C-alpha positions as CSV (number, residue, x, y, z in Angstrom):
1,M,-23.1,15.0,-14.6
2,T,-20.3,14.6,-16.5
3,E,-17.6,16.8,-15.8
4,E,-17.7,20.5,-17.2
5,K,-14.7,22.1,-19.8
6,I,-14.0,25.6,-18.3
7,R,-13.2,28.0,-21.1
8,E,-10.0,29.8,-20.2
9,S,-9.5,33.3,-20.7
10,V,-8.2,34.3,-23.8
11,I,-7.7,37.9,-22.9
12,A,-6.3,38.6,-19.8
13,G,-3.2,40.2,-19.4
14,S,-3.9,42.1,-22.7
15,W,-7.2,43.3,-22.9
16,Y,-7.7,43.2,-19.2
17,P,-4.7,42.8,-16.5
18,G,-4.0,39.0,-15.5
19,H,-2.9,39.6,-11.9
20,I,-5.9,39.2,-9.8
21,E,-4.9,42.3,-7.4
22,T,-4.2,44.2,-10.1
23,L,-7.3,43.4,-11.9
24,K,-9.5,44.4,-9.0
25,T,-7.6,47.5,-8.1
26,Q,-7.9,48.7,-11.7
27,I,-11.5,47.8,-11.8
28,G,-12.0,49.4,-8.2
29,K,-10.5,52.9,-9.2
30,Y,-13.3,52.9,-12.3
31,L,-15.8,52.3,-10.1
32,D,-15.0,54.4,-7.9
33,Q,-14.6,57.0,-10.2
34,A,-17.9,56.5,-11.5
35,P,-21.2,58.9,-10.1
36,L,-23.8,56.3,-7.8
37,V,-26.9,57.9,-10.3
38,P,-30.3,57.6,-8.8
39,L,-32.0,55.9,-11.0
40,K,-35.9,55.7,-9.8
41,G,-36.4,52.5,-10.9
42,T,-35.2,48.7,-11.2
43,P,-32.5,47.3,-14.3
44,V,-33.7,45.0,-16.1
45,G,-30.8,45.3,-18.6
46,L,-27.5,47.0,-19.1
47,V,-25.4,47.9,-22.8
48,V,-21.5,48.3,-21.9
49,P,-18.8,48.6,-24.0
50,H,-16.4,45.9,-24.9
51,A,-13.1,47.8,-25.6
52,G,-9.5,47.0,-23.8
53,Y,-10.3,48.6,-20.3
54,M,-8.1,51.2,-20.7
55,Y,-9.9,52.5,-23.3
56,S,-13.5,51.9,-22.1
57,G,-13.3,50.5,-18.7
58,G,-14.0,53.9,-17.2
59,V,-17.3,54.1,-19.1
60,A,-18.4,50.8,-18.7
61,A,-18.4,51.5,-14.6
62,H,-21.3,53.4,-15.6
63,A,-22.9,50.7,-15.8
64,Y,-22.1,48.4,-13.7
65,K,-21.6,50.8,-10.2
66,V,-25.7,50.4,-10.8
67,L,-25.4,46.9,-9.6
68,L,-23.9,47.5,-6.4
69,Q,-27.4,49.0,-5.7
70,Q,-29.9,46.1,-7.2
71,P,-27.9,42.8,-7.0
72,F,-28.1,39.8,-9.4
73,D,-27.3,36.3,-9.5
74,R,-28.7,35.3,-12.9
75,V,-26.4,37.1,-15.7
76,L,-27.1,36.9,-19.6
77,I,-24.8,38.9,-21.9
78,I,-25.8,38.9,-25.6
79,A,-22.5,39.9,-27.7
80,P,-21.1,39.9,-31.0
81,S,-19.0,37.5,-32.8
82,H,-16.5,39.3,-34.1
83,R,-14.0,37.2,-36.0
84,A,-17.0,34.6,-37.2
85,Y,-19.8,35.0,-39.4
86,F,-22.7,32.6,-38.7
87,Q,-26.7,32.4,-38.6
88,G,-28.1,32.3,-34.9
89,A,-26.5,32.9,-31.8
90,S,-23.9,30.5,-30.2
91,V,-24.3,29.4,-26.6
92,Y,-21.1,27.6,-24.9
93,R,-23.1,25.2,-22.8
94,F,-20.3,23.2,-21.4
95,G,-18.8,24.7,-19.0
96,G,-17.9,28.2,-16.9
97,Y,-15.8,30.7,-17.8
98,R,-12.7,31.3,-16.5
99,T,-10.8,35.1,-15.3
100,P,-8.2,35.7,-13.1
101,L,-11.0,36.5,-10.7
102,G,-12.3,32.7,-10.8
103,I,-14.7,30.8,-12.5
104,V,-18.1,32.1,-13.4
105,P,-20.4,28.9,-13.3
106,L,-22.7,28.8,-16.3
107,D,-26.9,28.9,-15.7
108,H,-27.6,25.5,-17.2
109,E,-31.3,26.0,-16.7
110,L,-31.9,29.2,-18.2
111,I,-29.0,27.7,-21.2
112,E,-31.1,24.7,-21.6
113,S,-34.5,26.2,-21.9
114,L,-33.0,28.5,-24.4
115,L,-31.7,25.3,-26.8
116,Q,-34.9,23.8,-26.0
117,Q,-37.4,27.4,-26.8
118,S,-35.5,28.1,-30.2
119,S,-33.3,26.7,-32.9
120,L,-31.7,29.9,-33.0
121,F,-29.0,28.6,-30.6
122,D,-26.3,26.2,-31.2
123,Y,-22.9,26.1,-29.7
124,V,-20.3,27.5,-32.9
125,P,-16.5,26.7,-31.7
126,K,-15.1,29.3,-33.7
127,A,-17.2,31.8,-32.3
128,E,-16.2,31.1,-28.8
129,A,-12.2,30.7,-29.9
130,Q,-10.7,34.0,-29.4
131,E,-13.8,36.0,-28.9
132,H,-13.3,39.3,-26.4
133,S,-16.6,40.8,-26.3
134,L,-17.9,38.4,-23.9
135,E,-15.5,37.6,-21.8
136,I,-14.7,41.3,-21.0
137,Q,-17.8,41.8,-19.2
138,L,-17.0,39.2,-16.5
139,P,-14.5,40.7,-14.3
140,F,-16.4,43.8,-13.8
141,L,-19.9,41.9,-12.9
142,Q,-17.2,39.3,-10.6
143,V,-16.6,42.6,-8.9
144,V,-19.8,43.9,-8.2
145,L,-21.6,40.8,-7.7
146,G,-19.7,38.3,-7.0
147,E,-21.3,35.2,-7.1
148,F,-23.9,34.6,-10.2
149,R,-24.7,32.5,-12.9
150,L,-24.1,33.2,-16.5
151,I,-26.1,32.7,-19.9
152,P,-23.9,33.3,-22.7
153,I,-24.9,34.5,-26.1
154,L,-22.5,35.3,-29.3
155,M,-24.8,36.8,-32.1
156,G,-23.5,35.5,-35.7
157,D,-26.3,37.3,-37.8
158,Q,-27.4,40.6,-36.8
159,S,-30.8,41.3,-39.0
160,F,-33.1,42.6,-37.2
161,E,-35.2,39.6,-37.5
162,S,-32.9,37.1,-35.6
163,C,-32.8,40.6,-33.1
164,R,-36.8,39.7,-32.9
165,K,-36.2,35.9,-32.5
166,L,-34.0,36.3,-30.3
167,A,-35.4,38.2,-28.2
168,E,-38.9,36.3,-28.4
169,A,-36.8,33.3,-27.1
170,I,-35.0,35.7,-23.9
171,V,-38.7,36.6,-23.0
172,Q,-39.6,33.2,-22.9
173,V,-37.3,31.6,-20.6
174,C,-36.6,34.9,-18.8
175,E,-40.1,36.3,-17.5
176,G,-40.9,36.3,-14.1
177,K,-37.2,35.2,-13.4
178,K,-35.0,37.8,-11.7
179,V,-32.2,38.3,-14.8
180,L,-29.8,40.5,-16.0
181,L,-29.5,41.5,-19.3
182,I,-26.3,43.1,-20.5
183,A,-25.5,44.0,-24.7
184,S,-22.0,44.4,-25.2
185,T,-21.5,47.1,-27.8
186,D,-19.1,49.4,-29.1
187,L,-19.9,52.1,-31.2
188,S,-18.5,53.8,-34.3
189,H,-15.2,52.7,-35.5
190,F,-12.2,54.6,-36.5
191,H,-13.4,57.9,-37.7
192,P,-12.2,61.8,-36.8
193,Y,-13.5,62.6,-33.2
194,Q,-16.2,65.5,-34.2
195,E,-17.5,62.9,-37.1
196,A,-17.4,59.1,-34.5
197,K,-19.4,61.8,-32.0
198,R,-21.6,62.8,-34.6
199,L,-22.1,59.2,-35.4
200,D,-22.5,58.2,-32.0
201,Q,-24.7,60.8,-31.3
202,V,-28.1,59.2,-33.3
203,V,-26.9,55.7,-31.2
204,L,-27.1,57.4,-28.1
205,D,-30.4,59.3,-29.3
206,R,-32.3,56.2,-30.3
207,V,-31.2,54.2,-27.1
208,S,-32.7,57.3,-24.8
209,A,-35.8,57.1,-26.8
210,F,-35.8,53.2,-26.5
211,D,-36.4,52.8,-30.0
212,A,-35.0,49.4,-30.9
213,A,-36.6,49.7,-34.4
214,G,-35.8,53.3,-35.4
215,L,-32.0,52.0,-34.2
216,A,-31.7,48.7,-36.0
217,Q,-33.3,50.9,-39.2
218,D,-30.4,53.7,-38.4
219,I,-27.6,51.0,-38.2
220,E,-28.6,49.5,-41.5
221,K,-28.9,52.3,-43.2
222,G,-25.3,53.3,-42.4
223,I,-26.4,56.4,-40.2
224,C,-24.8,55.4,-37.2
225,E,-22.3,52.5,-36.2
226,A,-21.9,49.3,-33.4
227,C,-20.2,46.3,-33.9
228,G,-22.9,45.2,-31.4
229,G,-26.3,46.9,-32.5
230,G,-27.4,43.4,-33.2
231,P,-27.3,42.3,-29.2
232,M,-28.5,46.6,-28.8
233,V,-31.5,46.4,-30.3
234,A,-32.3,42.4,-29.0
235,L,-31.8,43.6,-25.4
236,M,-33.9,46.6,-26.1
237,L,-36.3,44.4,-27.8
238,A,-36.7,41.8,-25.0
239,A,-36.6,44.4,-22.0
240,Q,-39.4,46.0,-23.5
241,K,-41.2,42.8,-23.0
242,L,-40.1,42.1,-19.7
243,G,-41.1,45.3,-17.8
244,A,-38.6,48.1,-19.0
245,T,-40.4,51.1,-19.7
246,K,-37.3,53.9,-19.7
247,S,-34.0,53.8,-21.1
248,R,-31.2,55.8,-19.5
249,V,-27.5,56.7,-21.2
250,L,-24.8,56.4,-18.1
251,Q,-22.1,58.0,-20.0
252,Y,-20.4,58.5,-23.5
253,A,-17.2,59.0,-24.3
254,N,-14.3,57.8,-27.4
255,S,-11.1,56.0,-27.1
256,G,-9.5,59.7,-28.3
257,D,-10.5,61.3,-24.9
258,V,-8.6,58.6,-23.2
259,T,-5.3,58.7,-25.6
260,G,-5.6,61.6,-27.0
261,D,-5.5,60.6,-30.6
262,T,-8.4,62.5,-31.8
263,Q,-7.5,60.7,-35.8
264,G,-9.4,57.5,-35.9
265,V,-11.5,57.1,-32.6
266,V,-13.6,54.2,-31.4
267,G,-16.9,55.5,-29.2
268,Y,-18.2,54.0,-26.2
269,M,-21.6,54.1,-24.1
270,A,-22.9,52.7,-21.1
271,A,-26.7,52.7,-20.7
272,V,-29.1,51.1,-18.5
273,L,-32.5,50.1,-19.1
274,L,-35.4,50.5,-16.0
275,D,-38.7,49.2,-15.7
276,N,-41.4,51.6,-12.6
277,P,-39.6,54.5,-13.5
278,G,-42.8,56.7,-12.4
279,K,-42.5,55.3,-8.6
280,S,-42.1,58.0,-6.3
281,K,-39.6,58.1,-2.9
282,K,-43.0,58.1,-0.7
283,Q,-44.2,55.2,-3.1
284,D,-41.0,53.1,-2.7
285,S,-40.7,54.0,1.0
286,L,-44.4,52.3,1.3
287,E,-43.1,49.1,-0.3
288,R,-40.2,48.5,1.8
289,R,-41.8,48.9,4.6
290,K,-44.4,45.6,4.0
291,A,-42.1,43.5,5.9
292,G,-40.9,43.0,9.4
293,I,-43.3,43.0,13.1
294,D,-44.7,45.4,15.1
295,L,-42.6,45.5,18.4
296,G,-44.9,48.3,20.0
297,L,-42.8,51.1,19.4
298,S,-45.3,54.6,19.6
299,P,-45.4,57.2,16.4
300,E,-44.1,59.9,19.2
301,E,-41.2,57.2,20.2
302,K,-40.2,56.5,15.9
303,Q,-40.5,59.8,15.3
304,T,-38.0,60.6,18.1
305,L,-35.5,58.0,16.4
306,R,-36.0,59.4,13.0
307,K,-35.3,63.0,14.2
308,I,-32.2,61.9,15.6
309,A,-30.9,60.0,13.1
310,L,-31.6,62.6,10.2
311,Q,-30.1,65.8,12.7
312,A,-26.9,63.3,13.0
313,I,-26.6,63.3,9.4
314,R,-27.5,66.9,8.7
315,S,-24.9,67.9,11.6
316,K,-22.4,66.2,10.1
317,C,-22.4,67.0,6.9
318,L,-22.3,70.4,7.8
319,K,-20.0,70.1,10.2
320,Q,-22.1,71.9,13.1
321,P,-22.9,70.8,16.6
322,M,-25.9,68.6,16.8
323,P,-28.7,69.5,18.6
324,E,-30.1,67.7,22.0
325,V,-32.8,65.9,20.9
326,P,-34.7,64.9,24.5
327,V,-35.6,61.3,25.2
328,H,-38.2,60.9,27.6
329,S,-39.2,57.2,27.0
330,S,-37.5,54.6,28.6
331,K,-38.4,52.0,25.8
332,L,-35.7,54.1,23.6
333,K,-33.0,53.8,26.3
334,E,-33.1,50.2,26.1
335,S,-30.2,48.3,24.6
336,M,-31.5,46.8,21.1
337,G,-29.9,46.3,17.8
338,A,-30.7,48.7,14.9
339,F,-29.9,49.0,11.5
340,V,-29.9,52.6,9.4
341,S,-30.9,52.4,5.5
342,L,-30.5,55.5,3.5
343,H,-32.3,55.8,-0.3
344,K,-32.5,58.3,-2.9
345,G,-35.8,57.3,-4.7
346,S,-35.5,53.5,-5.1
347,D,-31.2,53.4,-5.2
348,L,-29.6,52.1,-1.6
349,R,-27.2,55.3,-0.6
350,G,-26.1,53.4,2.3
351,C,-26.7,51.0,5.1
352,I,-25.1,50.3,8.4
353,G,-26.4,48.8,11.7
354,M,-25.5,46.5,14.6
355,I,-27.1,43.4,15.3
356,E,-27.4,43.3,19.2
357,G,-27.4,46.2,21.0
358,C,-24.7,47.4,23.2
359,G,-26.2,50.5,24.5
360,P,-29.5,53.0,24.7
361,L,-31.2,52.5,21.1
362,F,-31.5,56.3,20.4
363,Q,-27.5,56.4,20.6
364,T,-27.4,53.2,18.1
365,V,-29.5,54.4,15.8
366,K,-27.4,58.0,15.7
367,E,-24.5,56.1,15.8
368,M,-25.7,54.0,12.7
369,A,-26.9,56.6,11.2
370,I,-23.6,58.7,10.7
371,Q,-22.1,55.2,9.6
372,A,-24.8,54.8,7.2
373,A,-24.5,58.3,6.0
374,F,-20.3,58.6,5.5
375,A,-19.0,54.9,6.3
376,D,-20.6,52.9,4.6
377,P,-18.0,51.4,2.0
378,R,-20.1,50.5,-1.1
379,F,-20.0,54.3,-1.4
380,C,-18.9,58.0,-1.3
381,P,-19.4,59.7,1.9
382,L,-22.9,61.6,1.5
383,N,-22.6,65.2,0.3
384,V,-24.4,68.6,1.5
385,D,-26.5,68.6,-2.1
386,E,-28.4,65.3,-1.6
387,L,-29.3,66.0,2.2
388,D,-33.1,67.1,1.0
389,D,-33.0,64.2,-1.3
390,L,-32.2,61.2,1.1
391,D,-35.4,58.7,2.6
392,L,-34.0,57.4,5.3
393,E,-35.3,53.8,6.7
394,I,-34.9,52.7,10.8
395,S,-35.1,49.0,11.3
396,V,-34.9,48.0,15.0
397,L,-33.7,44.4,15.8
398,T,-35.2,41.5,17.6
399,P,-32.7,38.9,19.4
400,L,-31.1,36.2,17.0
401,T,-33.1,33.4,17.1
402,R,-30.8,30.2,15.5
403,I,-32.8,27.8,13.4
404,E,-31.7,24.4,11.5
405,D,-34.6,24.0,9.5
406,P,-34.8,26.4,6.6
407,S,-39.0,26.0,6.2
408,Q,-38.7,28.3,9.9
409,I,-37.9,31.0,7.9
410,E,-41.1,33.3,7.0
411,I,-40.3,35.9,3.7
412,G,-41.7,39.0,5.1
413,K,-41.1,38.8,8.9
414,H,-37.6,37.5,9.1
415,G,-34.5,38.5,8.7
416,L,-31.2,36.0,8.4
417,L,-27.7,36.0,9.8
418,I,-25.3,33.3,8.2
419,R,-22.1,32.7,10.5
420,T,-19.3,30.6,9.5
421,K,-15.7,30.1,11.7
422,F,-14.4,33.1,9.1
423,H,-17.3,34.5,7.6
424,S,-21.1,36.1,8.2
425,G,-24.0,38.3,6.4
426,L,-26.9,39.6,6.9
427,L,-30.2,40.7,5.2
428,L,-32.7,42.5,6.6
429,P,-36.5,41.4,6.4
430,Q,-37.3,44.1,3.7
431,V,-34.7,42.5,1.0
432,A,-36.7,39.5,0.6
433,T,-40.2,41.7,0.0
434,Q,-38.4,44.4,-2.4
435,C,-36.8,41.5,-4.6
436,C,-39.4,39.0,-4.7
437,L,-37.1,36.3,-3.2
438,D,-38.2,32.8,-1.7
439,R,-36.7,31.5,1.3
440,Y,-33.8,29.5,-0.5
441,Q,-33.0,32.4,-2.9
442,F,-32.8,34.4,0.2
443,L,-30.2,32.1,1.7
444,E,-28.4,32.1,-1.3
445,W,-28.4,36.1,-1.3
446,T,-27.4,35.8,2.6
447,C,-24.6,33.5,1.7
448,R,-23.3,35.7,-1.4
449,K,-23.3,39.1,1.4
450,A,-21.0,36.4,3.7
451,S,-19.5,35.7,0.8
452,L,-19.4,32.3,0.4
453,P,-20.5,29.9,-2.1
454,L,-24.6,29.9,-2.7
455,D,-25.0,26.5,-1.4
456,A,-22.9,27.2,2.1
457,W,-26.0,27.4,4.2
458,K,-26.3,23.7,3.3
459,D,-23.1,23.2,5.3
460,A,-23.0,21.8,9.0
461,D,-20.9,24.0,10.3
462,T,-22.8,26.7,8.9
463,K,-25.3,29.0,11.4
464,I,-28.6,30.5,10.2
465,Y,-30.2,33.1,12.5
466,V,-33.6,34.4,12.1
467,F,-34.7,37.8,13.3
468,S,-36.9,40.5,12.8
469,A,-37.3,43.9,12.5
470,D,-40.0,47.2,13.2
471,I,-39.5,48.8,10.0
472,F,-40.1,52.6,9.6
């Protein structure tokens, strides 16, 4: 392979901070301020604004916070070209994109598939030269996803026919693969505050109704505005064919809400497109429990552990003493590792565990339940209003077994632990079944959890362990 040409940042230090720690801190603050929204479905696509972070970063965080619950390692971004008009779409295919947080590598497999799929795609240097709308999304993605591969698309012609063709090509190359789609767009530009809200509400209504054709028609007629209207329409068309059945607006604001200047504002929206929106908590919980093995715990023993975990969380949340739960089973007094996972609907709300036991199982479950509810650094502490919506899952672990050959990994049975001298990462058995991963994808995801390169599992000094779990 020829040496890749890295696309250097053209907006670091202006549209977003150019210093790595300042950038991380700013994005972290935006994510902390955005609520964790129960989705009741799996994200297929996001709609995200592309102004400077001081203006639209708070809105964008509402969309990107979704990805803390639903990881992806492939991201396709459709963004508008602001400075160059051309037919079709431009795809940068020569190397990665550099931001202060590092280089985002390209997904050459899907890029080549797109180029072979349709004559719509080419590389247009003038479109890429000073464009901000795609690059502005990358630092957020680097923070919430860690490592991922990028398929970057800049739209020139934004006609409905161009949107339709682009969507068809995306569906052809992404169907059956776990790829997150993102449309980059701002809404109305430089109208007085109330007029901007009126125009933008048209977009919000069309997106909420998942009406791509209606949105395209309203933009064409001037009933509303969106500089990335084409990317947004193409995203909606593609997402529908890839299984999305519901669209949800997560946040709206405009620049006047940030600056206080209401004379001429720019509108911003964050939205998510979902599949399986009707899946119930019970259905989702049952699907998660298809993984693992039976360790011989009786229904009564499992019920005792669940009662202990739930009582511990409720007592801590209500600041009350925990009622004593009698433990008569000798098995629950054995030293075993355990994880406690909390879900609201289909969304993860916390997960903490101990790989190996260092005390009675019932005590470990109690402590891990409290940690999952109140000390998982990915989420804010549980509040009283959430208690009745929780779905609690316990995974009692078997001892670790080191393996040398990845073919020994059994999807559905095994969880993974990857260790190096300075890093470690663990994924439970149910992660692979939930996300339809093969054993090599499972290894890559575990490496990412350990903050390692995706192929670090191949290194000689990397140790791979498998374990199983009784999940209930």
